[in-house]
N, C-alpha and C positions, 0 to 999 in steps of 0.2 A: 327219716327226718332231713338228712342232707339232700336226698333226692327231691323232696318237696320244696326245700329252700332253693335248690338249683332251678327247679321248674318255675317257681314263683319269680325268681330273679330274671330268668330267660323271658318270661311273659312280660314283665315290667320293661325290660330293655326293648323287646319287640314292639310294645305299645308306644314307647317314646320315639323309637325310630320311625314307626308308621306315622305318628302325628307330625314329626319333623319333616318327613317326606311330603306330607300333604301341604304343609306351608311352603316348602320348596317348590312343589309343582305349581301352586297357586302363583307364586312370585314369577316363575318361569312363564306361565301363561300370560301374566300381565306384561312381561317383557316382550313376548312375541306379539301381543296385541299392539303395544306401542310401536314396535318395529313395523308392523303392517300399516298402521296409520301414517308413519313417516314415509313409507314407500308409496302409499296412495297419494300423499301430498306432493311428493316429487313427480309422480306420474302425471298428476293433474297440471302441475306447472309446465312440464315438458309438452303436454298436449296443448295447453294454451299458447305456448311459444310456437309450436308447429302450425296451429291455426292462424296465428298472426303472420307467420312467414308465408303461408299459402295464400292468404288474402293479399299480402303485399305483392307477391309474384303475379297473382291474377290481375291485380290492378295495373301493374307494369305492362303486362301482356295486352290488356285492353287499351291502354294509352298508346302502345306501339302500333296496334292494329288500326286505331283511329287516326293516327298521324298521317298528314298528307304525304303522298309519295312523289 
């Protein structure tokens, strides 16, 4: 009787821990997805700034090359 009760309690505790672990993993997955979106947003902003800088440098080079000497 005690063995059955111990086994039943162990199975119940294991089930609770398993379900809690699933919720925790889901939350962690959402956190990682959010972090990935934030990194992508920052990378896109940096890329846009790099493009603007490159365009400005190219425009300055063109103006310098076209200037009378």
